[in-house]
C-alpha positions in Angstrom: -5.2 -32.1 41.3 -5.1 -35.1 44.0 -2.0 -36.5 41.9 0.6 -33.8 41.1 2.9 -35.9 40.0 0.2 -37.5 37.4 -0.1 -33.5 36.7 3.5 -33.4 36.4 3.7 -36.0 33.9 1.2 -34.9 31.9 2.5 -31.8 31.1 5.9 -33.1 30.8 4.8 -35.2 28.0 2.7 -32.3 26.3 6.4 -30.2 26.6 8.2 -32.8 25.3 5.4 -33.6 22.3 5.4 -30.0 21.7 9.5 -29.6 20.8 9.6 -33.0 19.4 6.9 -31.4 16.6 7.9 -28.0 16.5 11.2 -29.5 15.3 10.1 -31.7 12.9 7.7 -28.7 11.8 10.8 -26.7 11.2 13.1 -29.5 9.8 10.2 -29.8 7.0 10.2 -26.3 5.9 13.6 -26.1 5.7 14.1 -29.1 3.7 10.9 -28.1 1.3 12.7 -24.4 0.6 15.6 -25.7 -0.5 14.3 -27.8 -2.5 11.8 -25.7 -4.2 13.1 -22.6 -3.8 10.0 -20.3 -3.3 10.3 -16.8 -4.7 13.4 -17.8 -7.0 11.0 -17.2 -10.6 10.4 -13.5 -9.7 13.6 -11.8 -11.2 12.4 -8.4 -9.5 15.2 -5.6 -9.8 14.8 -2.9 -6.9 16.2 -0.5 -8.6 13.1 -0.1 -11.2 10.1 0.1 -8.8 8.3 2.5 -8.6 9.3 4.5 -4.6 6.0 6.8 -4.7 3.8 3.3 -4.9 5.6 1.8 -2.2 5.0 4.9 -0.3 1.8 5.3 -1.0 0.7 1.6 -0.1 3.3 2.0 3.3 1.1 5.6 4.4 -2.4 3.5 4.0 -0.4 1.0 6.9 0.6 3.5 9.0 -2.9 5.1 9.0 -4.6 2.1 9.6 -5.5 1.9 13.5 -4.7 -1.6 15.7 -9.2 -1.5 15.5 -9.0 -0.9 12.0 -7.3 -4.0 11.4 
């Protein structure tokens, strides 16, 4: 920590690197999602789902504590 200017320069480079790589990852994800359309083949009608099975599943998740997780 003798040269604070050098520390600031490294921190600035790290911040710029993080922003550029995050933006690139977001762009790649958007392109892949728009080209491949993941989940489009499921064809699920929400009206035909079993409400009791969904309620049981949600109830089990509610009963789980943080330490159980």
